[in-house]
Structures are given as structure tokens and as C-alpha cells.
C-alpha positions in Angstrom: 12.9 40.0 6.4 11.6 37.0 4.5 7.9 37.2 3.5 5.4 34.6 4.7 4.2 32.4 1.9 0.5 31.7 1.5 -0.5 28.8 3.8 -1.3 26.5 0.9 2.2 26.8 -0.4 3.6 26.3 3.1 1.5 23.2 3.5 2.5 21.7 0.2 6.1 22.3 0.9 6.0 20.6 4.4 3.3 18.0 4.3 5.5 15.0 3.2 8.3 15.5 5.7 5.9 16.1 8.5 3.8 13.1 7.8 7.0 11.0 7.5 8.3 12.4 10.8 5.0 11.6 12.6 4.8 8.2 11.1 8.2 7.3 12.4 7.4 8.7 15.8 3.9 7.3 16.2 3.3 4.6 13.6 1.3 5.1 10.4 -2.1 4.7 12.0 -1.7 7.4 14.7 0.3 9.7 12.4 -2.7 10.7 10.4 -4.5 12.3 13.3 -1.3 13.9 14.6 -0.6 15.2 11.0 -4.1 16.9 10.9 -3.6 18.3 14.4 -0.1 19.7 13.5 -1.4 21.6 10.5 -4.5 22.8 12.3 -2.3 24.3 15.0 -0.1 25.8 12.3 -3.1 27.3 10.5 -4.3 28.9 13.7 -1.0 30.4 14.5 0.0 31.4 10.9 -1.6 34.8 10.9 0.5 35.8 13.9 3.8 35.0 12.2 6.0 38.0 11.8 8.3 36.7 9.1 8.9 33.6 6.9 12.2 32.6 8.4 12.7 29.1 9.8 9.2 27.8 8.8 10.5 24.3 8.6 11.8 24.3 12.1 8.6 25.9 13.3 6.4 23.2 11.8 8.7 20.5 13.1 8.4 21.9 16.5 4.6 21.8 16.3 4.8 18.2 15.0 7.2 17.2 17.8 4.8 18.6 20.5 1.8 17.0 18.9 3.7 13.6 18.9 4.7 14.1 22.5 1.1 14.9 23.5 -0.1 11.8 21.6 2.5 9.6 23.2 1.6 10.9 26.7 -2.1 10.3 26.0 -1.5 6.7 24.8 0.9 6.0 27.7 -1.5 7.3 30.3 -4.3 5.3 28.7 -2.2 2.1 29.0 -2.0 1.5 25.3 1.3 0.2 24.0 2.8 2.6 21.4 2.7 1.5 17.8 6.1 0.6 16.4 6.8 1.2 12.7 8.2 -1.6 10.6 11.9 -1.4 11.1 12.7 -2.7 7.6 11.1 0.4 6.0 12.7 2.9 8.4 15.1 5.5 7.0 18.5 6.0 8.6 17.4 9.0 10.7 14.5 6.9 12.1 17.2 4.7 13.6 18.9 7.7 15.1 15.6 8.6 16.7 15.4 5.2 18.3 19.0 5.3 19.5 18.4 8.7 21.2 15.3 7.5 23.3 17.3 7.6 26.5 18.5 11.2 26.1 16.9 14.2 27.8 14.3 15.7 25.5 16.3 18.8 24.5 19.4 16.8 23.7 17.4 14.2 21.8 15.6 16.8 19.7 18.9 18.6 19.0 20.7 15.4 17.9 17.9 14.2 15.8 17.2 17.5 14.1 21.0 18.1 13.5 22.2 14.7 12.4 18.9 13.1 11.3 17.4 15.9 9.4 20.5 18.0 8.8 19.0 21.2 10.0 21.3 24.1 10.7 21.8 25.2 14.3 19.8 28.4 13.8 16.7 26.3 12.8 17.3 23.9 15.7 17.5 26.9 18.1 14.1 28.1 16.8 12.6 24.6 17.2 14.0 24.4 20.8 13.1 28.0 21.6 16.7 28.9 22.4 19.8 30.3 20.7 22.3 28.7 18.4 24.9 28.3 21.1 22.4 26.4 23.3 21.4 24.2 20.3 25.0 23.4 19.6 25.6 22.5 23.3 22.5 20.3 23.4 23.6 18.4 20.3 27.1 18.1 21.6 26.0 16.9 25.0 23.7 14.4 23.4 26.4 13.0 21.2 28.8 12.6 24.2 26.1 10.8 26.1 25.4 8.5 23.2 29.1 7.7 22.8 29.3 6.9 26.5 26.2 4.7 26.4 27.1 2.9 23.1 30.8 3.0 23.4 
């Protein structure tokens, strides 16, 4: 069983990737608030963790849900979503854009696997499923993309 690191070490290890992820999803301006909310939720849940396995997938799951909540709020309020500057976007940000039409589970599986190079075990944790389901979601998403783009 992997021990849980102190929260400060966990935060330092994951703050940059999470902020980048949220900035790509929401735009730099809205990412700051979502970043704070992500780590606030993580801090509240941290004492209940049973082991230190898959902490990266866990915090990305929290960030994804915060971004989704933020997107829903802005959409229901009638605000157009911020779009980050495409010239500064890394390759996996383009993958996120290409997967917009996929069902949420397939989209998450494809982006986490091929954009962030996470193993299927971590993707399964992020999706709340098992490795087989994570593999199937990524595979289905790729097939759909090939059909749409092909």
C-alpha cells in the first residue's frame, strides 16, 4: 500500500499540470478560480484517502468535474466560454478540441490516455470504473473519431 504524502507535497507535485489542464479547458481567466476550487475539494477529501495510489488521476478527476461545473454555470448564464489562444496550445489541447463531440466517458478516456499518456489503471480510477472499461471507452472514442474525421 502506497502511503499518502503530506498535502503540501501533493499540491506542489500537481499544481502546474492541473492549472494547465484547467486553463486549456476554461481559458486562463476562469482557470484560476477552478484551480482554487479543485485543490479546496482535494484538501477536504484528503484525510479520507486510504492510500496514495493514483493521486494524479484522482486530482485530474476533481479538476475535470470542476471544469464541467464551471462550463455548465457559464452556459446556463448565457456567457460564451473563453477560448484559449490556439497558437499557445500544446498538442494534447488540440486533442481535447477534436474530442468535443464524443460522449463524456469516451472523451475523458481518449484525452487522458493519448493526451496525458496516463495508464489505463489511472484512467479507470478517474472514470470510476475498471481498466477494461477504460480501455473500451478509449477504443470506442478513437473509432468514433476515425469515423468522424476519416
